[in-house]
N, CA, C, O and the ligand as a Tripos MOL2 file, in Angstrom:
@<TRIPOS>MOLECULE
protein
  257   255    65     0     0
PROTEIN
NO_CHARGES

@<TRIPOS>ATOM
      1 N         -15.3080   11.1410   11.5910 N.3       1 MET1
      2 CA        -14.2170   10.2050   11.2870 C.3       1 MET1
      3 C         -13.0000   10.9790   10.8050 C.2       1 MET1
      4 O         -13.0820   11.8140    9.9040 O.2       1 MET1
      5 N         -11.8860   10.6830   11.4210 N.am      2 LEU2
      6 CA        -10.6480   11.3630   11.0410 C.3       2 LEU2
      7 C         -10.1230   10.8320    9.7230 C.2       2 LEU2
      8 O         -10.2160    9.6380    9.4340 O.2       2 LEU2
      9 N          -9.5780   11.7210    8.9390 N.am      3 SER3
     10 CA         -8.9520   11.2570    7.7070 C.3       3 SER3
     11 C          -7.5580   10.7450    8.0280 C.2       3 SER3
     12 O          -6.8560   11.2970    8.8740 O.2       3 SER3
     13 N          -7.1840    9.7200    7.3630 N.am      4 LEU4
     14 CA         -5.8780    9.1190    7.6130 C.3       4 LEU4
     15 C          -4.7760    9.9700    6.9940 C.2       4 LEU4
     16 O          -4.9210   10.4560    5.8720 O.2       4 LEU4
     17 N          -3.6900   10.1490    7.7110 N.am      5 PRO5
     18 CA         -2.6020   10.9840    7.2100 C.3       5 PRO5
     19 C          -1.7950   10.3110    6.1050 C.2       5 PRO5
     20 O          -1.0960   10.9660    5.3320 O.2       5 PRO5
     21 N          -1.9100    8.9970    6.0520 N.am      6 GLU6
     22 CA         -1.0640    8.2950    5.0950 C.3       6 GLU6
     23 C          -1.5480    8.4740    3.6630 C.2       6 GLU6
     24 O          -2.7380    8.6600    3.4100 O.2       6 GLU6
     25 N          -0.6420    8.4170    2.7740 N.am      7 LYS7
     26 CA         -0.9770    8.4000    1.3540 C.3       7 LYS7
     27 C          -0.5190    7.0700    0.7770 C.2       7 LYS7
     28 O           0.2760    6.3420    1.3720 O.2       7 LYS7
     29 N          -1.0420    6.7860   -0.3860 N.am      8 VAL8
     30 CA         -0.8170    5.4770   -0.9740 C.3       8 VAL8
     31 C          -0.2110    5.6280   -2.3630 C.2       8 VAL8
     32 O          -0.6560    6.4410   -3.1730 O.2       8 VAL8
     33 N           0.8020    4.8330   -2.6090 N.am      9 CYS9
     34 CA          1.4380    4.8240   -3.9190 C.3       9 CYS9
     35 C           0.4480    4.3140   -4.9650 C.2       9 CYS9
     36 O          -0.1730    3.2680   -4.7780 O.2       9 CYS9
     37 N           0.3040    5.0390   -6.0420 N.am     10 ARG10
     38 CA         -0.6540    4.6380   -7.0650 C.3      10 ARG10
     39 C          -0.2320    3.3710   -7.7910 C.2      10 ARG10
     40 O          -1.0870    2.6180   -8.2570 O.2      10 ARG10
     41 N           1.0400    3.1270   -7.8950 N.am     11 SER11
     42 CA          1.4640    1.9780   -8.6860 C.3      11 SER11
     43 C           1.5200    0.6770   -7.9020 C.2      11 SER11
     44 O           1.1680   -0.3700   -8.4460 O.2      11 SER11
     45 N           1.9480    0.7020   -6.6460 N.am     12 CYS12
     46 CA          2.0360   -0.5610   -5.9110 C.3      12 CYS12
     47 C           1.1360   -0.6180   -4.6970 C.2      12 CYS12
     48 O           1.0930   -1.6430   -4.0170 O.2      12 CYS12
     49 N           0.4040    0.4680   -4.3980 N.am     13 ARG13
     50 CA         -0.5600    0.5150   -3.3080 C.3      13 ARG13
     51 C           0.0680    0.4250   -1.9210 C.2      13 ARG13
     52 O          -0.6320    0.1890   -0.9360 O.2      13 ARG13
     53 N           1.3300    0.6040   -1.8440 N.am     14 ARG14
     54 CA          1.9920    0.6330   -0.5520 C.3      14 ARG14
     55 C           1.6000    1.9200    0.1770 C.2      14 ARG14
     56 O           1.5570    2.9910   -0.4280 O.2      14 ARG14
     57 N           1.3130    1.8120    1.4810 N.am     15 ILE15
     58 CA          1.0450    3.0000    2.2760 C.3      15 ILE15
     59 C           2.3750    3.6510    2.6150 C.2      15 ILE15
     60 O           3.2530    3.0250    3.2090 O.2      15 ILE15
     61 N           2.5150    4.9050    2.2340 N.am     16 VAL16
     62 CA          3.8020    5.5860    2.2940 C.3      16 VAL16
     63 C           3.6940    6.8270    3.1650 C.2      16 VAL16
     64 O           2.7030    7.5540    3.1020 O.2      16 VAL16
     65 N           4.7070    7.0640    3.9720 N.am     17 LEU17
     66 CA          4.7270    8.2620    4.8080 C.3      17 LEU17
     67 C           5.7090    9.2920    4.2920 C.2      17 LEU17
     68 O           5.7270   10.4270    4.7680 O.2      17 LEU17
     69 N           6.5190    8.9120    3.3290 N.am     18 LYS18
     70 CA          7.5220    9.8310    2.8090 C.3      18 LYS18
     71 C           7.1100   10.3740    1.4410 C.2      18 LYS18
     72 O           5.9980   10.1290    0.9720 O.2      18 LYS18
     73 N           8.0040   11.1000    0.8220 N.am     19 ASP19
     74 CA          7.6820   11.7140   -0.4520 C.3      19 ASP19
     75 C           7.9730   10.8130   -1.6370 C.2      19 ASP19
     76 O           7.6650   11.1440   -2.7820 O.2      19 ASP19
     77 N           8.5750    9.6630   -1.3410 N.am     20 LYS20
     78 CA          8.8790    8.7430   -2.4150 C.3      20 LYS20
     79 C           8.5730    7.3290   -1.9350 C.2      20 LYS20
     80 O           8.8630    6.9770   -0.7920 O.2      20 LYS20
     81 N           7.9990    6.5400   -2.7940 N.am     21 CYS21
     82 CA          7.6590    5.1760   -2.4130 C.3      21 CYS21
     83 C           8.9310    4.3490   -2.2320 C.2      21 CYS21
     84 O           9.7510    4.2600   -3.1450 O.2      21 CYS21
     85 N           9.0960    3.7410   -1.0420 N.am     22 PRO22
     86 CA         10.3180    2.9650   -0.8040 C.3      22 PRO22
     87 C          10.3250    1.6390   -1.5550 C.2      22 PRO22
     88 O          11.3660    0.9910   -1.6640 O.2      22 PRO22
     89 N           9.1930    1.2410   -2.0640 N.am     23 ILE23
     90 CA          9.1080   -0.0590   -2.7210 C.3      23 ILE23
     91 C           9.4010    0.0630   -4.2150 C.2      23 ILE23
     92 O          10.2950   -0.6030   -4.7370 O.2      23 ILE23
     93 N           8.6440    0.9150   -4.8930 N.am     24 CYS24
     94 CA          8.7960    0.9740   -6.3510 C.3      24 CYS24
     95 C           9.4610    2.2740   -6.8000 C.2      24 CYS24
     96 O           9.7530    2.4500   -7.9830 O.2      24 CYS24
     97 N           9.7000    3.1850   -5.8480 N.am     25 GLY25
     98 CA         10.3590    4.4230   -6.2110 C.3      25 GLY25
     99 C           9.4460    5.4500   -6.8360 C.2      25 GLY25
    100 O           9.8920    6.5160   -7.2630 O.2      25 GLY25
    101 N           8.1500    5.1250   -6.8900 N.am     26 GLY26
    102 CA          7.1950    6.0420   -7.4980 C.3      26 GLY26
    103 C           6.9540    7.2680   -6.6410 C.2      26 GLY26
    104 O           7.1580    7.2370   -5.4270 O.2      26 GLY26
    105 N           6.5210    8.3450   -7.2720 N.am     27 ASP27
    106 CA          6.2240    9.5510   -6.5130 C.3      27 ASP27
    107 C           4.8230   10.0690   -6.8220 C.2      27 ASP27
    108 O           4.5360   11.2550   -6.6540 O.2      27 ASP27
    109 N           3.9570    9.1680   -7.2750 N.am     28 SER28
    110 CA          2.5750    9.5320   -7.5300 C.3      28 SER28
    111 C           1.7070    8.8690   -6.4680 C.2      28 SER28
    112 O           1.6580    7.6430   -6.3660 O.2      28 SER28
    113 N           1.0170    9.7010   -5.6740 N.am     29 PHE29
    114 CA          0.2670    9.1690   -4.5440 C.3      29 PHE29
    115 C          -1.1830    9.5960   -4.5950 C.2      29 PHE29
    116 O          -1.5470   10.5570   -5.2730 O.2      29 PHE29
    117 N          -2.0040    8.8590   -3.8610 N.am     30 THR30
    118 CA         -3.3860    9.2500   -3.6780 C.3      30 THR30
    119 C          -3.7180    9.1730   -2.1950 C.2      30 THR30
    120 O          -3.1820    8.3340   -1.4710 O.2      30 THR30
    121 N          -4.6000   10.0470   -1.7530 N.am     31 THR31
    122 CA         -5.0750    9.9660   -0.3730 C.3      31 THR31
    123 C          -6.4880    9.4110   -0.3460 C.2      31 THR31
    124 O          -7.1130    9.3370    0.7110 O.2      31 THR31
    125 N          -6.9850    9.0240   -1.5040 N.am     32 THR32
    126 CA         -8.3190    8.4520   -1.5970 C.3      32 THR32
    127 C          -8.1980    6.9420   -1.6890 C.2      32 THR32
    128 O          -8.0700    6.3650   -2.7700 O.2      32 THR32
    129 N          -8.2440    6.3280   -0.5260 N.am     33 TRP33
    130 CA         -8.1070    4.8760   -0.5050 C.3      33 TRP33
    131 C          -8.8510    4.3300    0.7020 C.2      33 TRP33
    132 O          -9.1340    5.0570    1.6530 O.2      33 TRP33
    133 N          -9.1610    3.0520    0.6520 N.am     34 THR34
    134 CA         -9.8790    2.4310    1.7610 C.3      34 THR34
    135 C          -9.2730    1.0650    2.0700 C.2      34 THR34
    136 O          -8.7820    0.3690    1.1810 O.2      34 THR34
    137 N          -9.3180    0.7080    3.3170 N.am     35 GLY35
    138 CA         -8.9010   -0.6210    3.7450 C.3      35 GLY35
    139 C          -7.4040   -0.7460    3.8440 C.2      35 GLY35
    140 O          -6.6640   -0.1960    3.0280 O.2      35 GLY35
    141 N          -6.9610   -1.4760    4.8510 N.am     36 VAL36
    142 CA         -5.5360   -1.6900    5.0250 C.3      36 VAL36
    143 C          -5.2610   -3.1840    5.0590 C.2      36 VAL36
    144 O          -5.9060   -3.9270    5.7980 O.2      36 VAL36
    145 N          -4.3200   -3.6090    4.2730 N.am     37 ALA37
    146 CA         -3.8750   -4.9960    4.3020 C.3      37 ALA37
    147 C          -2.4910   -5.0290    4.9240 C.2      37 ALA37
    148 O          -1.5440   -4.4310    4.4130 O.2      37 ALA37
    149 N          -2.3960   -5.7340    6.0270 N.am     38 HIS38
    150 CA         -1.0870   -5.9020    6.6510 C.3      38 HIS38
    151 C          -0.4620   -7.1820    6.1080 C.2      38 HIS38
    152 O          -0.8750   -8.2850    6.4660 O.2      38 HIS38
    153 N           0.4980   -7.0310    5.2760 N.am     39 ILE39
    154 CA          1.1850   -8.1960    4.7290 C.3      39 ILE39
    155 C           2.3840   -8.4940    5.6260 C.2      39 ILE39
    156 O           3.3410   -7.7210    5.6790 O.2      39 ILE39
    157 N           2.3210   -9.6120    6.3220 N.am     40 LEU40
    158 CA          3.4140   -9.9690    7.2240 C.3      40 LEU40
    159 C           4.3850  -10.9150    6.5510 C.2      40 LEU40
    160 O           5.6010  -10.7430    6.6320 O.2      40 LEU40
    161 N           3.8390  -11.9090    5.8910 N.am     41 ASP41
    162 CA          4.6770  -12.8570    5.1690 C.3      41 ASP41
    163 C           4.1400  -12.9720    3.7440 C.2      41 ASP41
    164 O           3.1630  -13.6710    3.4780 O.2      41 ASP41
    165 N           4.8050  -12.2700    2.8500 N.am     42 ALA42
    166 CA          4.2950  -12.1680    1.4820 C.3      42 ALA42
    167 C           4.2790  -13.5210    0.7770 C.2      42 ALA42
    168 O           3.5200  -13.7210   -0.1710 O.2      42 ALA42
    169 N           5.1060  -14.4370    1.2350 N.am     43 ASN43
    170 CA          5.1530  -15.7380    0.5780 C.3      43 ASN43
    171 C           4.0410  -16.6640    1.0540 C.2      43 ASN43
    172 O           3.7690  -17.6910    0.4320 O.2      43 ASN43
    173 N           3.4050  -16.2980    2.1560 N.am     44 ASP44
    174 CA          2.3810  -17.1650    2.7320 C.3      44 ASP44
    175 C           1.1020  -16.3880    2.9530 C.2      44 ASP44
    176 O           0.4000  -16.6100    3.9400 O.2      44 ASP44
    177 N           0.7920  -15.4840    2.0450 N.am     45 SER45
    178 CA         -0.3940  -14.6530    2.2020 C.3      45 SER45
    179 C          -1.2100  -14.6540    0.9240 C.2      45 SER45
    180 O          -0.7150  -14.3210   -0.1530 O.2      45 SER45
    181 N          -2.4820  -15.0380    1.0680 N.am     46 ILE46
    182 CA         -3.3750  -15.0380   -0.0930 C.3      46 ILE46
    183 C          -3.5600  -13.6200   -0.6010 C.2      46 ILE46
    184 O          -3.5790  -13.3730   -1.8070 O.2      46 ILE46
    185 N          -3.6970  -12.6840    0.3480 N.am     47 ILE47
    186 CA         -3.8970  -11.2780   -0.0470 C.3      47 ILE47
    187 C          -2.6960  -10.7840   -0.8410 C.2      47 ILE47
    188 O          -2.8450  -10.1310   -1.8740 O.2      47 ILE47
    189 N          -1.5120  -11.1020   -0.3480 N.am     48 ALA48
    190 CA         -0.3030  -10.6440   -1.0270 C.3      48 ALA48
    191 C          -0.2330  -11.2070   -2.4320 C.2      48 ALA48
    192 O           0.1370  -10.5090   -3.3770 O.2      48 ALA48
    193 N          -0.5930  -12.4860   -2.5640 N.am     49 THR49
    194 CA         -0.5650  -13.1120   -3.8810 C.3      49 THR49
    195 C          -1.5560  -12.4390   -4.8180 C.2      49 THR49
    196 O          -1.2470  -12.1610   -5.9770 O.2      49 THR49
    197 N          -2.7550  -12.1830   -4.2960 N.am     50 GLU50
    198 CA         -3.7790  -11.5470   -5.1230 C.3      50 GLU50
    199 C          -3.3890  -10.1390   -5.5290 C.2      50 GLU50
    200 O          -3.7160   -9.6840   -6.6250 O.2      50 GLU50
    201 N          -2.6850   -9.4510   -4.6360 N.am     51 MET51
    202 CA         -2.3020   -8.0730   -4.9160 C.3      51 MET51
    203 C          -1.0040   -7.9920   -5.6980 C.2      51 MET51
    204 O          -0.6350   -6.9230   -6.1840 O.2      51 MET51
    205 N          -0.3180   -9.1040   -5.8230 N.am     52 GLY52
    206 CA          0.9520   -9.0900   -6.5210 C.3      52 GLY52
    207 C           2.0430   -8.4280   -5.7050 C.2      52 GLY52
    208 O           2.9690   -7.8280   -6.2500 O.2      52 GLY52
    209 N           1.9220   -8.5460   -4.3760 N.am     53 VAL53
    210 CA          2.8710   -7.9110   -3.4720 C.3      53 VAL53
    211 C           3.8710   -8.9440   -2.9770 C.2      53 VAL53
    212 O           3.4790  -10.0500   -2.6050 O.2      53 VAL53
    213 N           5.1300   -8.6110   -2.9660 N.am     54 ASP54
    214 CA          6.0970   -9.5680   -2.4370 C.3      54 ASP54
    215 C           6.9900   -8.9670   -1.3560 C.2      54 ASP54
    216 O           8.0110   -9.5500   -0.9910 O.2      54 ASP54
    217 N           6.6070   -7.8130   -0.8520 N.am     55 ILE55
    218 CA          7.3580   -7.1890    0.2250 C.3      55 ILE55
    219 C           6.3960   -6.9350    1.3910 C.2      55 ILE55
    220 O           5.3530   -6.3110    1.1940 O.2      55 ILE55
    221 N           6.7210   -7.4020    2.5900 N.am     56 PRO56
    222 CA          5.8390   -7.1870    3.7320 C.3      56 PRO56
    223 C           5.6280   -5.7100    4.0220 C.2      56 PRO56
    224 O           6.4970   -4.8800    3.7540 O.2      56 PRO56
    225 N           4.4560   -5.3910    4.5770 N.am     57 GLY57
    226 CA          4.1890   -4.0060    4.9350 C.3      57 GLY57
    227 C           2.6990   -3.7220    4.9050 C.2      57 GLY57
    228 O           1.8750   -4.6360    4.8690 O.2      57 GLY57
    229 N           2.3720   -2.4500    4.9210 N.am     58 LYS58
    230 CA          0.9820   -2.0300    4.9180 C.3      58 LYS58
    231 C           0.5850   -1.5650    3.5140 C.2      58 LYS58
    232 O           1.2670   -0.7510    2.8910 O.2      58 LYS58
    233 N          -0.5170   -2.0970    3.0460 N.am     59 TYR59
    234 CA         -0.9890   -1.7360    1.7260 C.3      59 TYR59
    235 C          -2.4680   -1.3720    1.7740 C.2      59 TYR59
    236 O          -3.2110   -1.8450    2.6330 O.2      59 TYR59
    237 N          -2.8710   -0.5390    0.8550 N.am     60 ALA60
    238 CA         -4.2800   -0.1930    0.7420 C.3      60 ALA60
    239 C          -4.9940   -1.2530   -0.0660 C.2      60 ALA60
    240 O          -4.4810   -1.7440   -1.0710 O.2      60 ALA60
    241 N          -6.1910   -1.6000    0.3920 N.am     61 LEU61
    242 CA         -6.9570   -2.6010   -0.3440 C.3      61 LEU61
    243 C          -7.5450   -2.0120   -1.6230 C.2      61 LEU61
    244 O          -7.5450   -2.6470   -2.6780 O.2      61 LEU61
    245 N          -8.0490   -0.7740   -1.5020 N.am     62 ARG62
    246 CA         -8.6500   -0.1510   -2.6790 C.3      62 ARG62
    247 C          -8.1170    1.2600   -2.8440 C.2      62 ARG62
    248 O          -8.0300    2.0310   -1.8890 O.2      62 ARG62
    249 N          -7.7640    1.5740   -4.0740 N.am     63 VAL63
    250 CA         -7.2550    2.9030   -4.3860 C.3      63 VAL63
    251 C          -8.0880    3.4760   -5.5190 C.2      63 VAL63
    252 O          -8.4010    2.7950   -6.4960 O.2      63 VAL63
    253 N          -8.4410    4.7530   -5.3630 N.am     64 ARG64
    254 CA         -9.2020    5.3950   -6.4250 C.3      64 ARG64
    255 C          -8.3310    6.2750   -7.2600 C.2      64 ARG64
    256 O          -8.8100    6.8990   -8.2070 O.2      64 ARG64
    257 ZN          5.0570    2.1620   -4.9910 Zn       65 ZN65
@<TRIPOS>BOND
     1     1     2 1
     2     2     3 1
     3     3     4 2
     4     3     5 am
     5     5     6 1
     6     6     7 1
     7     7     8 2
     8     7     9 am
     9     9    10 1
    10    10    11 1
    11    11    12 2
    12    11    13 am
    13    13    14 1
    14    14    15 1
    15    15    16 2
    16    15    17 am
    17    17    18 1
    18    18    19 1
    19    19    20 2
    20    19    21 am
    21    21    22 1
    22    22    23 1
    23    23    24 2
    24    23    25 am
    25    25    26 1
    26    26    27 1
    27    27    28 2
    28    27    29 am
    29    29    30 1
    30    30    31 1
    31    31    32 2
    32    31    33 am
    33    33    34 1
    34    34    35 1
    35    35    36 2
    36    35    37 am
    37    37    38 1
    38    38    39 1
    39    39    40 2
    40    39    41 am
    41    41    42 1
    42    42    43 1
    43    43    44 2
    44    43    45 am
    45    45    46 1
    46    46    47 1
    47    47    48 2
    48    47    49 am
    49    49    50 1
    50    50    51 1
    51    51    52 2
    52    51    53 am
    53    53    54 1
    54    54    55 1
    55    55    56 2
    56    55    57 am
    57    57    58 1
    58    58    59 1
    59    59    60 2
    60    59    61 am
    61    61    62 1
    62    62    63 1
    63    63    64 2
    64    63    65 am
    65    65    66 1
    66    66    67 1
    67    67    68 2
    68    67    69 am
    69    69    70 1
    70    70    71 1
    71    71    72 2
    72    71    73 am
    73    73    74 1
    74    74    75 1
    75    75    76 2
    76    75    77 am
    77    77    78 1
    78    78    79 1
    79    79    80 2
    80    79    81 am
    81    81    82 1
    82    82    83 1
    83    83    84 2
    84    83    85 am
    85    85    86 1
    86    86    87 1
    87    87    88 2
    88    87    89 am
    89    89    90 1
    90    90    91 1
    91    91    92 2
    92    91    93 am
    93    93    94 1
    94    94    95 1
    95    95    96 2
    96    95    97 am
    97    97    98 1
    98    98    99 1
    99    99   100 2
   100    99   101 am
   101   101   102 1
   102   102   103 1
   103   103   104 2
   104   103   105 am
   105   105   106 1
   106   106   107 1
   107   107   108 2
   108   107   109 am
   109   109   110 1
   110   110   111 1
   111   111   112 2
   112   111   113 am
   113   113   114 1
   114   114   115 1
   115   115   116 2
   116   115   117 am
   117   117   118 1
   118   118   119 1
   119   119   120 2
   120   119   121 am
   121   121   122 1
   122   122   123 1
   123   123   124 2
   124   123   125 am
   125   125   126 1
   126   126   127 1
   127   127   128 2
   128   127   129 am
   129   129   130 1
   130   130   131 1
   131   131   132 2
   132   131   133 am
   133   133   134 1
   134   134   135 1
   135   135   136 2
   136   135   137 am
   137   137   138 1
   138   138   139 1
   139   139   140 2
   140   139   141 am
   141   141   142 1
   142   142   143 1
   143   143   144 2
   144   143   145 am
   145   145   146 1
   146   146   147 1
   147   147   148 2
   148   147   149 am
   149   149   150 1
   150   150   151 1
   151   151   152 2
   152   151   153 am
   153   153   154 1
   154   154   155 1
   155   155   156 2
   156   155   157 am
   157   157   158 1
   158   158   159 1
   159   159   160 2
   160   159   161 am
   161   161   162 1
   162   162   163 1
   163   163   164 2
   164   163   165 am
   165   165   166 1
   166   166   167 1
   167   167   168 2
   168   167   169 am
   169   169   170 1
   170   170   171 1
   171   171   172 2
   172   171   173 am
   173   173   174 1
   174   174   175 1
   175   175   176 2
   176   175   177 am
   177   177   178 1
   178   178   179 1
   179   179   180 2
   180   179   181 am
   181   181   182 1
   182   182   183 1
   183   183   184 2
   184   183   185 am
   185   185   186 1
   186   186   187 1
   187   187   188 2
   188   187   189 am
   189   189   190 1
   190   190   191 1
   191   191   192 2
   192   191   193 am
   193   193   194 1
   194   194   195 1
   195   195   196 2
   196   195   197 am
   197   197   198 1
   198   198   199 1
   199   199   200 2
   200   199   201 am
   201   201   202 1
   202   202   203 1
   203   203   204 2
   204   203   205 am
   205   205   206 1
   206   206   207 1
   207   207   208 2
   208   207   209 am
   209   209   210 1
   210   210   211 1
   211   211   212 2
   212   211   213 am
   213   213   214 1
   214   214   215 1
   215   215   216 2
   216   215   217 am
   217   217   218 1
   218   218   219 1
   219   219   220 2
   220   219   221 am
   221   221   222 1
   222   222   223 1
   223   223   224 2
   224   223   225 am
   225   225   226 1
   226   226   227 1
   227   227   228 2
   228   227   229 am
   229   229   230 1
   230   230   231 1
   231   231   232 2
   232   231   233 am
   233   233   234 1
   234   234   235 1
   235   235   236 2
   236   235   237 am
   237   237   238 1
   238   238   239 1
   239   239   240 2
   240   239   241 am
   241   241   242 1
   242   242   243 1
   243   243   244 2
   244   243   245 am
   245   245   246 1
   246   246   247 1
   247   247   248 2
   248   247   249 am
   249   249   250 1
   250   250   251 1
   251   251   252 2
   252   251   253 am
   253   253   254 1
   254   254   255 1
   255   255   256 2
@<TRIPOS>SUBSTRUCTURE
     1 MET1         2 RESIDUE 1 A MET
     2 LEU2         6 RESIDUE 1 A LEU
     3 SER3        10 RESIDUE 1 A SER
     4 LEU4        14 RESIDUE 1 A LEU
     5 PRO5        18 RESIDUE 1 A PRO
     6 GLU6        22 RESIDUE 1 A GLU
     7 LYS7        26 RESIDUE 1 A LYS
     8 VAL8        30 RESIDUE 1 A VAL
     9 CYS9        34 RESIDUE 1 A CYS
    10 ARG10       38 RESIDUE 1 A ARG
    11 SER11       42 RESIDUE 1 A SER
    12 CYS12       46 RESIDUE 1 A CYS
    13 ARG13       50 RESIDUE 1 A ARG
    14 ARG14       54 RESIDUE 1 A ARG
    15 ILE15       58 RESIDUE 1 A ILE
    16 VAL16       62 RESIDUE 1 A VAL
    17 LEU17       66 RESIDUE 1 A LEU
    18 LYS18       70 RESIDUE 1 A LYS
    19 ASP19       74 RESIDUE 1 A ASP
    20 LYS20       78 RESIDUE 1 A LYS
    21 CYS21       82 RESIDUE 1 A CYS
    22 PRO22       86 RESIDUE 1 A PRO
    23 ILE23       90 RESIDUE 1 A ILE
    24 CYS24       94 RESIDUE 1 A CYS
    25 GLY25       98 RESIDUE 1 A GLY
    26 GLY26      102 RESIDUE 1 A GLY
    27 ASP27      106 RESIDUE 1 A ASP
    28 SER28      110 RESIDUE 1 A SER
    29 PHE29      114 RESIDUE 1 A PHE
    30 THR30      118 RESIDUE 1 A THR
    31 THR31      122 RESIDUE 1 A THR
    32 THR32      126 RESIDUE 1 A THR
    33 TRP33      130 RESIDUE 1 A TRP
    34 THR34      134 RESIDUE 1 A THR
    35 GLY35      138 RESIDUE 1 A GLY
    36 VAL36      142 RESIDUE 1 A VAL
    37 ALA37      146 RESIDUE 1 A ALA
    38 HIS38      150 RESIDUE 1 A HIS
    39 ILE39      154 RESIDUE 1 A ILE
    40 LEU40      158 RESIDUE 1 A LEU
    41 ASP41      162 RESIDUE 1 A ASP
    42 ALA42      166 RESIDUE 1 A ALA
    43 ASN43      170 RESIDUE 1 A ASN
    44 ASP44      174 RESIDUE 1 A ASP
    45 SER45      178 RESIDUE 1 A SER
    46 ILE46      182 RESIDUE 1 A ILE
    47 ILE47      186 RESIDUE 1 A ILE
    48 ALA48      190 RESIDUE 1 A ALA
    49 THR49      194 RESIDUE 1 A THR
    50 GLU50      198 RESIDUE 1 A GLU
    51 MET51      202 RESIDUE 1 A MET
    52 GLY52      206 RESIDUE 1 A GLY
    53 VAL53      210 RESIDUE 1 A VAL
    54 ASP54      214 RESIDUE 1 A ASP
    55 ILE55      218 RESIDUE 1 A ILE
    56 PRO56      222 RESIDUE 1 A PRO
    57 GLY57      226 RESIDUE 1 A GLY
    58 LYS58      230 RESIDUE 1 A LYS
    59 TYR59      234 RESIDUE 1 A TYR
    60 ALA60      238 RESIDUE 1 A ALA
    61 LEU61      242 RESIDUE 1 A LEU
    62 ARG62      246 RESIDUE 1 A ARG
    63 VAL63      250 RESIDUE 1 A VAL
    64 ARG64      254 RESIDUE 1 A ARG
    65 ZN65       257 GROUP 0 **** ****
């Protein structure tokens, strides 16, 4: 199984490809995460509500 190149912001769990999180501005990342939640409409998503996410995008379900 290939390891995913993406890293995940520790504070908001957004999957980030750059050196700085575009959502919260954080620069602390982890590559140890599992599951991807595609939030398309944050206002109409149970997952988004549970995760406290209000910006559409890709998020990790679990971060270690
Ligand atoms: Zn973030």
